[in-house]
N, C-alpha and C positions, 0 to 999 in steps of 0.2 A: 245634755243639750242637744237638740235636733235643729239642724241648720236647714233652711229652705231656700232654695235658688230657682230663679225663673229666668229661663233661657229664651230669647227671641230669635229665631233663625227660620228663613223661609226653605231653605234648602232640606229635604227630609233626610238625606243620607247623613250630611254633616250634623245636623240635629241629634239624629238618634246616636251618631259616633260619640259626640260630646256627652249625652247623657249617660251613655253606657260607661265610658272611662270614668267619668266623676263619680259613678256609683261604685265601680270597681275599686277605684283609688281610696275611696272614703272606707270601703268595707276592709281594705287592707291595712288600713291605720285605726281601725275601730272607732271611726267617726259616725256618728248618726246623721245621715244626709237624706235629703228629699229634694228631687230635680223635677221640675214641673216644665216642660217644652212647649213654647207657642209658636205657631207659623208666621203670626203678625202681630202689630201693635194692638190692634183691636182684641184680639185673643187674650193677649198678655194683660189688658186692662181688665178683662172680664175674670181672669183669674186672680188677679190683685184685689179685686173686690170681694173675694171670698176667702182669701186667706193672706196672712202676713208673711212676706219674704225677707231674708236677710240680705240678699243680692240679687241684682239686675243684671245680665249679662245681654247686650244688645248691640247693634252695630250704629257707629257714629254717623254713617252715611244715610241709614233709614230713619233719620230725626230721632235719634237715641236720646240726645239731650233732652228733646220736648217730651218723650216718653218718660225719661227720669223724672223730671219736674212734675209730671202729672201723678206718677206713682208716688213720689215724695210727699205731695200733698196729703195724701192719705197716711203714710208711713214716714215719719221723719228720720226714723233710724235706717232707712233703707240704703244700702250701699250698691253703688253703681260701677260696673266694668263695661267700658264701651271698646269695641274692637274698630280699627281702621286699617286700610291698606298701607303699605310702607312708603308710598311715594306722595302721602297727603303733605299738605303745606302745614307747617308750624301755626300759621294764622287761624286754621281750622280747628286746632285742637286748644287753643287759647280759652275759650268759653268754657269747654270741659273741665280743663285744669282749674279755671278760677271757682267752679262749682265743687271742686273737691273730687271729681270722678276719678277712677283709675282707668288708664288708657293703654291698651296694648294691639300691637300688630296683629291682625288676623291670623291665627295657629295655622301652620300648615298640617300640623299633626295634632290629635286629640290630646297627646301628653302635654303640649305647650300650652292648651286651655287648662288643664289640669294645674300646671304650675301658677298660671296667671289668677285662677279662681282660688287656689291656696293662698296667693299673696295678697288679694283684695280682701278675703276673709279673715286673715291671719290664722290660717290652718295649715298644718304640716300634711298636706294632701300628697304631694309629690314624694317619692322615696326618698328620704334623706340619709345617705349613707354615712355620713359624719356622725348623726345622731346615735347611731348602733352602738359606737365605742363609748358613749358617755356613761359615767355612773347611774345607775337606777336610783330614784329617790321616791319615798312614799309622800301622800300629802302631808303625814306628820313631820316629815322632814323639812317639808317648806314651812310649815308653821312654826317649828323651832327657828329657822333663819329669820322669819319675818318677826319672830319675838325678840330675838336678838338685835335686829336692826332699830325696832322700835325702842328698845332699852337705850341703844347708844345715842339715838338723836331725840329722846325724849318726845317723840311724837305722839299725838293722841290715837291715831289710827294708821296702819299700814293695810295697802290693799293691792292684791295681785290679780290681774285679769288677762283675758285673751284681748286679741287686738280689735274684737268689735265691742269688748265692754262687758263680756261676762265673766262674772266673778269666779276666780279659782280658789283663792283664800283671802281672809283678812283677819287682822289680829289688833285688838285694841277696843277703846269705847267709840262705837257706832251710834249711840243715842242721839236723837233728834237729826239724824243725817240720812238723806235718801240715797243709799248705796248704789241702788240700780242707776239712778239720774246721773250721780257723780262720776261712776265707772264708764257710762256710756259718753259723757260729755268729755272726759279724759282721754279717750279712745278716740274720739272725733277730733280732737285737737292735734292728732299726730297724723292724720291723713296726709294733709298738705307737707308736712316735713318728709314723709317718705317719698312722696311725688318729686319734691324736689331733689331728694338723694337720686331718683332715678334720672331725672333730667340731667344731672350732672354725671350721670354714668357711674355712679358711688352708691349703689343701694346698700351696703352694709355700713351705716353710719350710727352714731350717737346722737340721740335726740334729748334735750332737756327742756321741761315745761316749767315755768314758775308763774305762780298765781299769788300775789301780795294783797291781801285784803284787811279790812280794818279789824276783823275777828279772826280770821283764818288765813294761814298760809298753806300753799299746796305746792310740793314738788313732785314731778313724775318724769320717768325716763323708760327707754325701751329695754326690755331683757331679752336679748337676740331678736329674731325677726317677727316672731309672733305673739309676744309677751310684752306686758306693760306693770311697773312697779311703781307705785305713789305713795307718799307722806303727807299725812294731813296733821297741821299743828293747830291747836287752839292758842291764840295769842294771849288769852287770860292767863295761863300757866307758864308759857314758853315763849320767847321769841327767838327762832332758830337762826343761825349764822349760815349763810348761803354756802360758804365754802366746804364747811364740815360737813353739812348735812347732803351736799352734792357728792362730796367723796364717799360717805358711808353708803348713799344710795347707789351710786355706781358700783362699788365693790359688790353689794347685795345682788344688783342685777346682773353683774357678771357671773356670779357662782350660779344664780338661777338659771341663766342662759346655758351654763354647762351641764345642767341635771336633766335628766330623761325621766320624767314623772309617770309612775306605774300605779296602777291600783293594788290594792292588798296592803296586808300587814308586813312587818320586817321579814318574818318568817317565810310568807309567800314569796316576796321579792328574792330573798336569798336561792330559795328553792328554783324559781325561775332562772335566775342568772347563772347558777350552777347547771342546770340543765342545758342552757343555750351554749356555755362553756364547754361542756361535754361533747355536745354535738358537734361544734366546730372542731374541737380537738379530733373527733372521730373521722370527720370529713377530711381532715388534713392527712391523718395518718393512712387511712384507706382509700382515698380518692382514686389514686393510681389504679390499685388493684380491682377496684369497682368498675373502672372505666375500661379496664383490659377485659374483665369477665363480659361488660355489655358487648364490646366489640366481638368477643368469640361468639357470644350468642347471636349476633347480627350477621356473622359470618355464614353463608349457606354450607361450605365445607366442614365447618366445625359441628354442624349437627350430626355428622355421619362419621367422624373420625375416632 
C-alpha cells in the first residue's frame, strides 16, 4: 500500500524539513510513502486535481478548514491534519473537531510532525521502541487468530484493517459485501473517538463501536493505536450476545496489538529473529571493547605508540 500526503506550508525551509523527515521515517519503517509539498492553497488544489491523497497537512490559521472542505468534495476519504499555535482559543478549534479533523500544535521539530502524521494515518512512522520487544508474527498467524475468533463468536466475517480502512486480513464469507466500503466506514467511525481521547488527555483508550441492523450486526474495536478489528454477523443465522461477543473481540484485539507482523514464512521469521537476537547479544558482550578500540583509534598519541 502506497500512502500519499499533501503538505501545505509557505515556509520553504520548514516544508523541505518536514518532507525529508517523513520520507526518512517511512523508509526506516519500510512504509511506501509519497509526499507532495505545496506553498499555497492554490497549488494544493492543483495537485489534488491530478492525484488522490490520503492525508492533507495544513495550517488551521490559513483557512485549513476551507481547503479541507474543497479537497474532500473531490475525495471523501481524505484525512486532514490541521496545525495551530499553542495559544489558540478552544472556540477556534471547535469547527475543525466537529468535522473530524485531527488537530496538533505546530511542531517545533520535524520529528513531532512525523509523530502527528503517523497518528492521523494510523501508521507507525515514529520509532516505536516498545514494538521491538514484541513477538514476531506472520500474516498466517494473524489469519489463524481470526479463524479462532470467528469460530468462537459464530460471526460471518472477521476483518482486520489499518486505521484508514486498508485491509490487512479477513476471514469468513464476504459474499455480497463491499469490504472496501465497510472497512473504510468502520475506520471513519473511530476518528472522533480517538480525538475525544486526546481532548481528555488520555489517548490510549479502548473504543467499541456497535451497529445493530435488521439483517446484520457489526461490532468493532481498536487493536492498539494503529489497527481495527471487526465482527460482522448475519442475523439470519445467529443473533450475537453483546457481552460475549465483546469479550472475545477484546481478547483477540489485545493479542493482535501485542504482535509485530512481519513479512515472510515461519522459517524466514525465525531466521530474522535469531539474527537480531545474536546481533543484540554481540553488542552487549563486546560493546565495551569496541568503544575502547574506537577511543584508542581517535587518540592521536595511540597512533604512534
